N, C-alpha and C positions, 0 to 999 in steps of 0.2 A: 505494500500499500503506500502510494506517494504520501509524501505532506504538501504544504503550502508552499516554498521552496520563498518563502520570503528571504530577501536580502537581511546581511547584519543592521546594514543601518533602520531598515523598516523594521525590524524586530525592536529596537531602542525606541525609535520612536514612537512605535506601539506599548510600548515598556512604560514609556515616559507619560505617560498620560493618567497613569495608576501608580505609580512610585517617584517620589522626586530623590532625586540627585541617585550617589551610588552606579557612577558611569562606570566605574572598572569592571562590576559586576554584571552589569547591564550587558558589558563587551563580552564578556566572555560567556556569558550563556546564549547569545545571540551565535556566536561565532561554533559555539558547540551544536547548538540547533538546525544553523547553516550547513556544517559537516552534516549531516544527517542526513542532509535532501544532497549534498555532492556525494558520498556512498551510496546511496540508490541508483545514480546515476553514472558511476561506471559498470567498466567489463563486472558479472557475476561474481566468478570467481577470485577476481582483485575485493570484492566488496566483502565478501568471508571474514578476508582476509585484516580489513580495517575496524579497530576497535573504538569506542566512543571516549572524549576526552574527557574525561568525569571530572567535576569539580569541586573543590572544599572551600566554601564560603567562611571566613572567617570577620567573626564583630556580636559586638554585645547584643541582646535581646531587644529586638523591638526598633531594628532598623530596616527590616524589609529582607531580609532572607528569604523567609517562607513566603512572602508576596511575589517576590521576583523567581521563583520555579512554579508557584501559583500559576500566576499571569503568562509565562511562558509554554506552559502546558496545552492553557486555555486556547493561548494563538496557535500552536499546531492541531488543536485538537484532538493530543494525544492523550491515554488513559495517565493519571498521578495521583500515586501514593504519598501521605505523610506519615513517616514513622519513627518514632523517637528511639535512640539507638539504644538509650539507657533502662528500654525495659526489658530486652533481653539480659540484661541482667540480675534482672528479679525475682528473687526466690521462686522457685518452683520452673522457669525456664530453663531447659537440657539444650544443648549442641544446637541439631539442624533446624529447630523450634525459627531459625531465622528465614526459614525458607515458607513461612506463612507470609510474610508479606508478597514474595510473588503471588503467590497465591490471593493475597487479595488484593491485587493488582489486576491480577487474572478477573475476579468476581466485579471491579469497576469497570473493565474493559468490554463482557459481558452484556451488563447492564447499559452500557454507552451507546453499543451496538442495537442492543435489542430495541434501546428508545427511537434510534431510528429509522430501524425497519418498520414500528412499530406507526412512525408516523408517516410512512412510505406506504403503508396499505391503510392509513384511516381512511381516505374517502370511499375505497373500494369495503369495506367493513362498516361504516356509515351508513351506504347504500343496501347492505345485505341486514342491517340491523332495522331499520326501513321496512324492508320487505318481509322480516318477521314477527316489526312488531304488527305491522296491516294484518298476518293472517290469526293476533294474538286475537286483534279486534274484531275481526270479521272470517273465521275459521270458513273454508273448504267445503260446499259439500255434497252429501254422500252422493247426490247424482251426476257432481263436475269430478269427483277424485275416481268414480265407474268410469266416466268417458274416455276420463284422460288414463285411466290401464288400458280402455282398448287400443285408444288411438299408436300406443305404443307398439301393439301389436298388427294393428290391421289399417291400411291404406284409410284417409280420410275421409278420400271421394266415394269408398266403395260403402261405408253406410249411413243407414239415416241417425240424425242427432238430433232425438226428440226433446234432449235438456242444451240446445246450444242457444236459446233463445236466450235459459233463464241462466246460463255462464254467463252471455253478451249482458245482463244485467247484474249481475254479481261482479265483474271488469267495473263496469260505471259507478255502479256503488264503492267500489276498490277504489277509484281515480279520486270520487267525491273525499270519501275519506285521506286519503293521501294527502289531497288542497287544506284541507281542514287540520292535519299535521303539521303542516309545513306555517300554516300561518298560524301557529300556538292555539289553538281552539279544542285542543283536547288535553291541552296540558293539566288540567283537573282532575282527568280521568283516571282512575284507577285497571290496572292488570294483572294477571296472577303470571309470576315468572318462575321456572325452576331453574334456581342458583343453584351452582356448586359453592357446596359450602369448605372453607378451608382442611384442608385431613389436621387430625388432633392423634396425639397416637402416646404411647410411655416413653419419657423420655430418659436416651440413652448416651450416657455421660464413660467413657472412656478414659483413663489417667495410662499414659505409655509415651515412649519417646518419640522421636525423629520421626515426623509426618503423621500421627495417630490422629492428629483431633478432622485430618480429612476423612477419616474411616467415619466419623460418626456420620456425616455427613452422605457417603456413601450408600452407608445402611438405610438411614433415610430415605435415599432415591429409591432401594429395593424395597423397601417397606411399601413407599406409598404404589409400586407398581403392583404390587400384590394384592393389598389390598384398593377394594372401590371405592373411588369418590364418591362422599353422600352429599345427593342432593334434599335441596329443599325448597317449598314452594311458598315464595312470599307475593306479598300484594305492593306493590309499588305505584307511584303515578308514571303516566308518560315518559315525561324526563326523562325521569333515572332508568327506568326499562329502557329506553334508547342507547343511554349510559351503559349500560350492564351489558347490552345484546353487540355493542359495536366492540366492546374490551373484549366477547367472548369470539366474536368470529377474527378478530384484531390478531388473535391467538392462535388460531386457527390458521390463517393466510403467513405467518410468519415462518420460516425457515429455521430450525433453530440451529439444524446443522452448518448452513453455510452462517447466521449469528457464530456459531462458533467456533469455525474456520476462520473468521475477518477477526475475530477478536483476539484470539490467539496468534495472528501473525498482527496485531495491530502493538501487542504487548512488546512483543519479539523484536519489533524494529522503531516503535515508537516510543514504548512504554517511558516513564520518567519518575524514576525513588526518591524524592528528598530523604535524605539522611539527617535527621534531625539531633542535638544534643548529641554529637560525634564525640567529643571533647571528655562527655562522663563516662565512653568506656577505654579514656588513654589512664595505664596505671602511671600511677608515682614511681618515687625510688623502693619505695619499697617494695619487696617480690613476696609477700603474705597475705593471707588475706583476701578481703574483693579485690584487689589489684590481678591477684590470678585471673576471677573467673569474667573482669577485666578484656585481660589478653585472651581469653581464651574466648569471648565475643568477639574480638578481631580477627581470631583464626575463621569462627564460625560464618561470618562476614565475607570470607576473603574469597572462596570459591565464585559464589555466588556476582561478586564484583568481577573476578578476573573472566569467571562464563563458565557455565555448568546445567543440567538437565535439572529442573524441579518437577515434582509430579505433582500434578493437581487432578482435580476430579474431570476437568473432561479435557485430559492429556496433560503430555509432556511440553515440558517450555524449556525453552533456550535463553538465557540469561545472558551471552554476547553482546548484543548491541540495547540491552535495557541503558538509558545514562543515570548517572546515579548522581546527583548533588547533595553532599555533603554540606554541615553546618554545626560551628561550635563558638561558642564565645571564647573559650582557650587563654582564658584568665592565667590561671596558675599552671597551664601545659603548654604545649606549642602543637602545631601540627607534627613536626618531627618526632614527635614522642611517639605516635602510630609504630605498630611494628611496620617493619622495611619493606617488605611483600603487599601491605597495605597502601603505604605509602606512593607506590611506586603505581597503583591504581586509581592515584588521584592525580595525575598532572599541574591541573591548573589549579593556582590556588589565586585566592583576591580576597581584599582585604576591603569590610569596609566601615563606612564613613561613623563615626556616633553624630549622634543627630542635638542642632545645639538651636535656639528661637528664630535662625532666619528659617530654619530648612520648617520646624514645625508652622510657621507663618505662612509658610508654599505649602505644608501638609493639607492645611487646616481649609485652603481657598482654591489649591490648582487642581488637582486632582480630578477628573470624571466622578468619582464618588467621594468627592471632599465632605470631609464632615460638618464643614456648616453647612453643605449645599442639604447635606441628608437631612440636618434637624430642620431646615428651613421646610422641606417638604412635606415633613411628620407633621410640623405642625400648619401647613396647610389644609391635612384633611382636615382639622376642627375648627376653619374658617380663618383662624389665626395667619396673619404676615407676619412674618420675623425676621430683622436682618439685624446683620452685623456691621459698625462703625468702623474701620480700619483700623484704626487707635484701640480698638478692644479685642480683635484679630492680636494684633504686636501684645496687649495684657495677657492674652489667654494662656500665648508662646512665651513668654517672658517667667508667666506663673510656674507652668512646667516644668522648664528651663530648670528655676530656681530648686523645685518641688526631685526632680532628677538627679541635683546635684547632692542632698543633702538628707535625701534616704535613697533608695536603689533605685538604681536609672534602669528602667525598664521601655529607654525608647519614647516611638512615638504613642504608644500603648498607654502613658500616662495621659494623653490628650481625650482620650475617651472618658478617665475616671472626672478627668476635670472639666469637661463639655456636660459628664451629667449631673456635678455637685451644683456649677452655675445654672443650671436650666432645671433644677427638679421644682422649685416651686411653679414654676411657668408650663410645665409638663404635667403635672399635679390640676392644678385650678382649671387647665387649657378649655374640657368641655365646660365651665360654669365661668367665662371671662366675658365681660363684656365690651369691655376694649379688644378691638380686634387687630390692632396694629403696632409692635413692639418694637424700640429699636433698640439693642441692647449695645452700650458705650462702653467707654472703660470706666467711667464711673461707677456703674452700675458692676462690673468686672471686679474693682476692688471692693465693693461691699458686702458681695461676694464671697470673695475670695481668703481676702486678707488674710482674715483670721485663722485660716489654713497654714498661709505663708511663715506668718508669724511663731504661730505654733509649733513648736517641729516634731514634739508626741503626736497631736491631732491629725499632721500632715503624716506620717508615719502610716495611721492606724485610718484614716479616712481616705487617703488617695497610695 
């Protein structure tokens, strides 16, 4: 499956619409994505030999590491999975459990392709649902069914059709009913449907090593094939009946073999796995206790990043060309503390900048999904016109910078907590407010947030 073929410059421009700054990281991921397109356009025998250039992003929390990777996957319509590397060091995780991230990526890809297929068959499914609903509203009469059976075996011209006039009347009635249905004049009418109930059965839990979490799914699939699906009759209104019937017809029209093949190909050629908190699996100088398990996780990750076959419920998946983007703060460690083999599999390293007042001002106002725009639109649903002056935005950015310096630096995430504190009263009172035009200025920001900035203990707990 070919990807979109955006140039690195176009990729960076698109990322700029959502993420402020971090030019080096954007350039690195743009090149990695373009290299994927290049690999798919070289001769096939050579393409197999070209490995993805995996990336390590180094920087504190809240500077845009995850967002860059997520937006990159959206640009290319690639299956994307974020996983915390530190979870593999938790008690109960053993060895090859790291393969679960590939299985999760496959599930995401199956759902993506299935949704696309569902969209492509939606029009046909809706037509079929309409015909089924008309059958429910106006069942075919016995005479019509008998004539229909006869016509399958005998030439129409040879026999007399005593019920033909009756059938024509029924067809005319059916078309009238179709018109009423499309005009919405049957929306309040109830119809009785036979609906499939979700299968339920005994909970099966398997506690074992290497890949056994997948066995539970396979057993569930086998049991569902053996046990007949339950049907339940329900009375619903016509619009809901149309939805239920359209969903059932779409399910029948989707070719699951094709979905599976496309999804597995998408994972192998375009999958992106974002390994967050990779610095948490770096061992310190000590060679005892938890550090041993951290190095063990690195060694378990290695074959997947290098390229191996992972068994999933849909078949084997090769990880050779999945793009891995790792990220971590590396405050007490550095990427060179990773085991050498894993280091070699992440040849690209980029450092992300910490965010200050200037970046916060831009984050609040510039991106397509800027926080100020989000709150303005949310208040508009209450018929309130909310606006922020330039000095108010600067004051919010200033408060975020100060609180980050005094307490834990959580980057741009600080803006969310500050905006919630700032607009708490307005958000609560909005439905009952008589004044429909509200301007947030620097004075309002100071009144609401000054006590939090002054009281360090308060800022620690509230923000």
